[in-house]
N, C-alpha and C positions, 0 to 999 in steps of 0.2 A: 170444952171449946177448943182448947189448945191441942187436945188429943185428936179431935176430928181434923183440924187443919194439918197436923203432922201426917195423919193417914192419907189425906188427899195429895200432899206433896210427895209422899212415898210412892203412891200409885202412878202419878204423873212421871216421876223419875224412872220407875221400872218400865213403863210403856216406852219412854224415850230410848232406854237401853235396848229393848227388844227391836224397836224400829231401826236403830243404828246397826244392830247385829244383822238384821234382814237385808239392809242395804249393802252391808259389807259382803255378805254371801253372794248377793246378786252381781256385784261388780267383780267378784273373783272368778266367775264362770269363764271358761276358755272361749275365744273367738273362733268361729268356724271358718276355715280357710279352704278354698276350692282346690280339690285334688287334681294334679296333672294326670292325664290318662297314660296308661302304659301301652306301648306298642312293640311289635317285633318287626324288624326290617331285614331286608336282604339287599345286597349291592347288585346293581345292574352290571352284568358281566357279558363278555363276548363268549358265545358258544357256537359249535358247529351247526350250521343252518342249511337245510336242504329246501330249495324252492320247490313247492309242491302245489298242484292244482287238481281238483277233484270235480268230475263232471258226470252226470247221468247220461247213459247212452243206450242204444238199441243195436243188437246184432243184426246184420243183414248179409245175405249171400252175395258173393261177388258176381255170380251169374244166376239169373232166374229166367226161365222160359216156360211159356204155356204151350204145350204141344197141341197142334190142331191139324185137322184133316184138310189138306189143300184141294182135294178132289172129292166128289161125291161117290159113294160106293158102299158095299157091304164089308164090315169088319170080318176078316178071316181068322186072324190069330192075335192073341196078346202074349208076348214072349218074355215077360218079366214078372217077378213077384212084387207086389206093392210094398213100398218102403225100402226096396233094395238099392244098393249103390250100383249104378250102371256105368259102363265105360263109354268113352267117346267113340261114336260110330257103331255102337251096339244096336242091333235091330230090336225094336220095341213093339211095333204094330205092323201088321200086313193087311192090305185090302185085297179083295178078289181081283186078280190081274187079267182074267180072260177078256173082259170088255175093253180094256185099255190096250191089250195086245192086238185085238182085232182092229182097233183104230190105227194102230201103228202099221199094221199090214196094209190096211186100206190107203193110208197116206203114202206108203212106200210104192204101192202099185200106181197110184195117181202120179207120183213123181216120175216113175219110169215112162208112163205114157207122155207126160209133158216133155221129158227129155227127147223122146222119139219125135214128137211133133216139132220140137225146136231143131232137131237135126235135119228133118225134111225141109223146114222153112229156110234153113241155111243153104241147103243144096239148090233150092229154087232160086234163091237170091244170087248164088254164084253163076247159074246158067243165064239168068237174066242179065247179069253184067257182061257176059261174053257176047250174048246176042245184041246187046246195045252197042257194042263196039262195031258190029257190022251193019247196024241199022235195021235189023230184023225184028226189033221189039220197040214199042213206044216207051217214052219216058214215064207215062202214067203207069204202065205195067211194071216198070222197074221200081217206081215209088211204092207200089202196092206190095211187091216182094220184100222190100226193105222194112215196111211196116209189119208184115207178117212175121219176119224174122225177129224184130224187136219184141213183138207181142209174145212170141214163143219163148224168148228168153225170160220175159217177165213171169210167164206162167210156170216156168221151171223154178224160179226163185220162190214163187208163191207156194208151190207144191213142197218144196224143200222146207219152207217155214212150217207148213202144216205137219210135215213128218217130224220135225224137231219138237213141235208142241205136243204131238201125240206121244213121243218118247219121254218128254218131260212129265206129262201126266202119268205115264206108266211108272216112272221113277218115284212119283209121289205115293204109290201104293205101298212102298216100304218106308216106314217112319222110323228114323234112327235118332240116337241121342247125339245132340250137337256138341256136348261136352260131358266130362265125367262128373257125376253128381248123384244125388239121392232123388228117387222118383216117388211121387205121391200116389194117391188113389186113382184108379182108372174109372173114367166116367161111363164107359161102354163095355159091353161083353161081346164075345165072338158071335157073329151072326146078325148083329144089329146093323141097320142102315145108317150111314153117317152122311148128313148133309155137308155141303162145303163150309169150311171154317168152323167146324165143330170142335170144341175143346175136348181133348182126350185125357190129359194128365198134366201135372206140373213137375218140372225138373229143376232142382236147385243144386248149385255147386256147394261143396262142403269144406274144401281146403284150398286156399286160405278163406278167411271170413273177414268182412268189414264190420266196424263198429262206428255208427254215426252219432255225433253229439253236437250240442250247440254251445257256443261261448258268447257271453255278453261282451259288449264293446269295452267295458272297463277291464274285464278279465283278459281280453285280447291285447289291450294296451299293456297290461302288466306283464303278460308273457313276452310281448315284443321287447319291452324294456329289459326284461331278464335275459333276453337272448334265446329263449326256449324255441322260438319258431325260426331261428336262423337255419338256413339251408346247410345240410351236412353236419348238423350238430351231433357229435358223437357222445356228448355227456348227457343227453336227454334219455331218460328211462321212461318207457311207456308200458304201464301194467294195467291189468283189468281185475276188478273185484266182482265175483259172482254174486248171485242172489242170496246165497247162504253165508256171505261175508268171507268166503275163502278167496285166496288170490290165485288167479289162473296161472298155470304152470309155465306158460310161454309168454315172453315179452313181445311187444308189437312195435310199430313205427307209424308216425304220421305220414300219410301219403297224399292228403288233399286238404286244402283250405279254400273255402268258397271266396269268390271275388266280389260278392255283394252282401250287404246287411239286410236281413229280413225286416221289412217295414213293420210288420205286425208284432214282432217279438223283440226287435232291436238286438238280434243275435246273429252270429256268423256260424255257418255249418262247417264242421271239421270231420275228418274221417281218419280212422286208424285201421291198420290191417294186421291180423294175427294169424299165425299158423293154427291148423285144426286137424292134426293127423289122427287124433283119437276120436274125432267126430263129437266132442263134448259140446261144442257150440252149435246152437240151433238158431236158424233165422227167426227173428222176432223176439229173442230174449232181451230182458232189461238187465243191464250191467252198469258198473261205474268205471270210468277211465281215470287213472292217476298219471299225471305228468310231473316228473321231478328230475332235478339234476342228480347225476350219479356222484359228482364231485361236490362235497359240501363247502360252503363259505362261512366265514366268521361274521355273526350278527349278534347284536345285543338281545338278550332274552331275559324275561322275568317270569315269576310264577303266575299262572292264570288267575289265581285268587286276588292278585294285586290290581288287576285291570277292572275298572268300572265303566259303565256306559251311561251316557246322558242322551237327550234327544238329538243334540248336535254332533257329539263326538264321543270318543273313548278317552279316559284319563286315568292317571295314577296319583297317589299321594306320596310326596317325597319329603323327607326330613332334611332341612337345610343345616348349615353350620351352627345356627343358634337353637337347634332342636325344635324348630317350628315347622308346622305342616304347610307344604306348598302344593297347590293343584297344578298338575302338568298334563295338558292334552297330548295324546300320543296317537301314532298311526301304527296299527298292528298288522302282522303278517299271519303266517300259518302256525298251527299248533306243533310243538315239538315235545311230545310226551306230556309232562305236567307243566311245561313252560309254554310261553307264547312269544313269538318274535316281535320285537319293537323296531319298526322300520325308521321311525323318526320321533323326536320329542324327548328322548332320554340320552344322557351321556353315560359312558361306562364309569362305574364307581359311585353313582348317585344311590342314596339309600332309599329304597322303596318300601312302603308300609305293606306288610303281608298279613299281619294279624292286628286286630283292634281298629280296623278301618271304620267300623260303625260308631266308634266312640270319639272320633276326632273331626275337626273341621279346619279349613284353611286358616292360617295365622295362629293356630293354637300351639302352645308349647307342650311338648310331650316328654315322657320318660321312656328311654329305649331299653327294653329287656333283651337279654342275650337269647339266641335261638333255643338254647337248652332250657331256659326258664319257661318257655312256652310249651315245652313237651311234657308229657305225663311222666310220673316218677318211674325210674328204672325198675324192671321186674327181674325176679330171680325164680327160675323153675316155674314160670307162669303166674307167680304171685307177686303183689307189690312188696317192695323192700320196706320194712318198717323203719321209720326214721326215729332216732332216740329223742325222747322228750326231755324237758329241762329237769324233771324229777329223776330221769334215768341217766342223765349226763354225769352226775357226781358219783364217784365210786363209792361203794358200800364197804366200810372198814369193820371187820369182825373183831370181837373181843376188845373193843375200845374201852378205855377207862371212863367211868361215869363223870359227868361234869360236876365241878364243885359248885355248891350252892353258896 
């Protein structure tokens, strides 16, 4: 009986010891502490900034004309090759002249007759005036002679007008280039009859060329505030980017800004003019116009990766003096390589988060890594440099004496 009681006491004591040991181990476990996120920052600094605006545009010829037949007739000759560059005043088409020359001759003869009739009417009036002085002619006869003289003068003017019109029609049988340019396809061949106002071909000038583009009201205000649209602005560079992303070799200049805003698009039309001596530009091409200052200014710039966007605005994360994250709304400008210009919202010297943005939130304390820590390990001959491990850090001593036991 005594042995059984002693065994029970021993079991209970042993269980208590195990329970105490278990509790002790549980209490000795380390408490998990939230880790501060690591970030990389860059200071907002002033950098050379070039004001730049980019607009899609369309090339347009300075002069475009549709050549038409002003008189009806048969086409006699076409004196150009389609697609050629023709000079101002160059003869392009001729119509058969004979019918028009005949009309000129007829009008000239009619004028001669009218001039003779006018001369005879004038002589009759002079005789009537002399006879009236002596009373040998009535006043009614004198009035009739004056009316005949006036009518004869009018007929002379009418005949002269008909002659001039006939000569004008004759001149229309020669169709010449009104300016130097490139001519398109001919709509008619020699021998065909041309009604009045028939389209013959299209002629466009090729040097210089216009580029028309539209600017929104906001962009227009930005350019006005930047002084880009100031008259006589010598610092404004106007360049053109072609469809293959190459930059056109010649610079241009703004020569027109519309005086009204388009109600349907809320944009203002602008026009630039470019030289085109090599005939590279063709009317109707789509291009891009770049407007920028040639003299850069100093503006605050930060890496593009640091700028985030929300529905309302753009913002960056800044680390304050207590190493806490602050959300700062910013207004950005144009891209400058890998950086973006910050027009407002940042001060020079502020630390902007560029790496680790996804891990932080406003008010959170962070650990700032050096920029070098965020970069990959340095390489040598295209291979990573092996960093020594703790096992390799200690030098190996050869022929060392054995340790004493």
